[in-house]
C-alpha positions as CSV (number, residue, x, y, z in Angstrom):
1,X,-124.6,-28.4,21.6
2,X,-127.5,-26.9,23.4
3,X,-128.9,-23.5,22.8
4,X,-127.2,-20.6,24.7
5,X,-129.2,-18.0,26.4
6,X,-128.9,-14.3,27.3
7,X,-131.3,-12.0,29.0
8,X,-133.5,-11.5,25.8
9,X,-132.5,-14.2,23.4
10,X,-131.9,-17.9,22.8
11,X,-129.3,-18.7,20.2
12,X,-126.9,-21.2,18.7
13,X,-124.7,-19.2,16.4
14,X,-121.6,-21.1,15.3
15,X,-118.9,-20.3,12.8
16,X,-115.6,-21.8,11.6
17,X,-112.8,-19.2,11.3
18,X,-109.5,-19.5,9.6
19,X,-106.7,-17.0,9.2
20,X,-103.0,-17.1,8.4
21,X,-99.7,-15.5,9.5
22,X,-98.4,-12.8,7.2
23,X,-96.3,-14.2,4.3
24,X,-97.4,-17.7,5.6
25,X,-94.3,-17.8,7.8
26,X,-94.3,-20.9,10.1
27,X,-93.7,-19.0,13.4
28,X,-96.5,-20.5,15.5
29,X,-94.3,-23.2,17.1
30,X,-93.2,-23.9,20.7
31,X,-93.8,-21.1,23.2
32,X,-95.3,-18.8,20.6
33,X,-97.9,-21.5,19.7
34,X,-98.8,-22.1,23.4
35,X,-99.0,-18.3,24.1
36,X,-101.2,-17.7,21.0
37,X,-103.6,-20.4,22.2
38,X,-103.8,-18.9,25.6
39,X,-104.4,-15.4,24.3
40,X,-107.2,-16.6,22.0
41,X,-108.8,-18.4,24.9
42,X,-108.6,-15.2,27.1
43,X,-110.1,-13.0,24.4
44,X,-112.9,-15.5,23.7
45,X,-113.8,-15.7,27.4
46,X,-113.9,-11.9,27.7
47,X,-116.3,-11.7,24.8
48,X,-118.6,-14.6,25.9
49,X,-117.4,-16.7,23.0
50,X,-117.4,-20.5,23.5
51,X,-114.5,-22.2,21.7
52,X,-115.8,-25.5,20.6
53,X,-112.7,-26.6,18.8
54,X,-109.5,-24.9,17.7
55,X,-106.1,-25.6,16.2
56,X,-103.0,-23.4,16.2
57,X,-100.9,-24.7,13.3
58,X,-97.5,-23.5,12.3
59,X,-98.8,-20.8,10.0
60,X,-102.6,-20.6,10.5
61,X,-105.4,-20.8,13.0
62,X,-108.6,-22.8,12.8
63,X,-111.4,-22.0,15.3
64,X,-114.9,-23.4,15.7
65,X,-116.8,-21.0,18.0
66,X,-120.2,-20.3,19.3
67,X,-120.9,-16.5,19.7
68,X,-123.6,-14.3,21.1
69,X,-125.8,-12.3,18.6
70,X,-124.6,-9.0,19.9
71,X,-121.3,-9.6,18.1
72,X,-120.6,-9.7,14.4
73,X,-118.1,-12.2,12.9
74,X,-115.9,-9.4,11.6
75,X,-115.8,-7.8,15.1
76,X,-114.8,-11.1,16.6
77,X,-112.0,-11.7,14.1
78,X,-110.8,-8.1,14.6
79,X,-110.5,-8.6,18.3
80,X,-109.0,-12.0,18.2
81,X,-106.4,-11.1,15.6
82,X,-105.7,-7.6,17.0
83,X,-105.1,-8.6,20.6
84,X,-103.1,-11.8,19.8
85,X,-100.9,-9.9,17.3
86,X,-100.2,-7.1,19.7
87,X,-99.4,-9.4,22.6
88,X,-97.3,-11.9,20.6
89,X,-95.2,-9.1,19.1
90,X,-94.6,-7.5,22.6
91,X,-93.7,-10.8,24.3
92,X,-91.5,-12.3,21.6
93,X,-88.9,-9.9,20.3
94,X,-87.7,-12.3,17.6
95,X,-91.1,-11.9,15.9
96,X,-90.6,-8.1,15.8
97,X,-87.5,-8.5,13.6
98,X,-89.5,-10.6,11.1
99,X,-92.8,-8.7,11.3
100,X,-91.7,-5.0,11.1
101,X,-94.6,-2.6,11.1
102,X,-96.6,-4.6,13.8
103,X,-98.4,-6.7,11.2
104,X,-98.4,-10.3,12.4
105,X,-101.5,-11.7,10.7
106,X,-102.2,-11.5,7.0
107,X,-105.1,-9.4,5.9
108,X,-108.5,-11.2,5.8
109,X,-109.9,-14.4,7.1
110,X,-112.1,-17.4,6.0
111,X,-115.5,-17.8,7.6
112,X,-118.0,-20.6,7.2
113,X,-121.3,-20.8,9.1
114,X,-122.0,-24.0,11.0
115,X,-125.6,-25.0,11.6
116,X,-128.3,-27.6,11.9
117,X,-129.7,-27.1,8.4
118,X,-128.1,-29.2,5.7
119,X,-128.4,-28.9,1.9
120,X,-130.5,-32.0,1.9
121,X,-132.9,-30.7,4.5
122,X,-133.2,-27.4,2.6
123,X,-133.9,-29.1,-0.7
124,X,-136.5,-31.3,0.9
125,X,-138.2,-28.3,2.4
126,X,-138.2,-26.3,-0.8
127,X,-139.5,-29.3,-2.8
128,X,-142.4,-29.9,-0.5
129,X,-143.3,-26.3,0.4
130,X,-146.7,-25.1,-0.6
131,X,-150.0,-26.8,-1.3
132,X,-149.1,-28.2,-4.7
133,X,-145.5,-29.2,-5.1
134,X,-145.9,-29.6,-8.9
135,X,-147.6,-26.3,-9.5
136,X,-145.9,-23.5,-11.5
137,X,-145.9,-21.3,-8.4
138,X,-143.0,-23.2,-6.9
139,X,-139.5,-22.7,-8.3
140,X,-136.0,-23.4,-7.1
141,X,-133.3,-20.8,-7.5
142,X,-130.1,-22.4,-8.8
């Protein structure tokens, strides 16, 4: 993917997000699954988030997104989970019986950064950094 631009920055920030339904109930099927996908797309578009890939499984969500630097990952997840939870519980009364207290998603999420730098590239850089690669001044933190 090419770099994205805003008025004062050029960026390519990507992250892989995963979160689950509360109690791991398999409720993201049929119309609920389709509506959840649509809601996540709407929220992403409103925040200038590019959804590169995504899967709405029966009990969890996987998203690979590119986001602007003005947003934090925790804020992105808060908005995606909050808006989708509120709208799904309003639109599907059968979910309200199972998820009393308006808590559709489980607490927390998984987050992995996605970038152009691999472990091999980083090791090569660290091994060859400096004037004398064999000197005592170079050390690797492990």
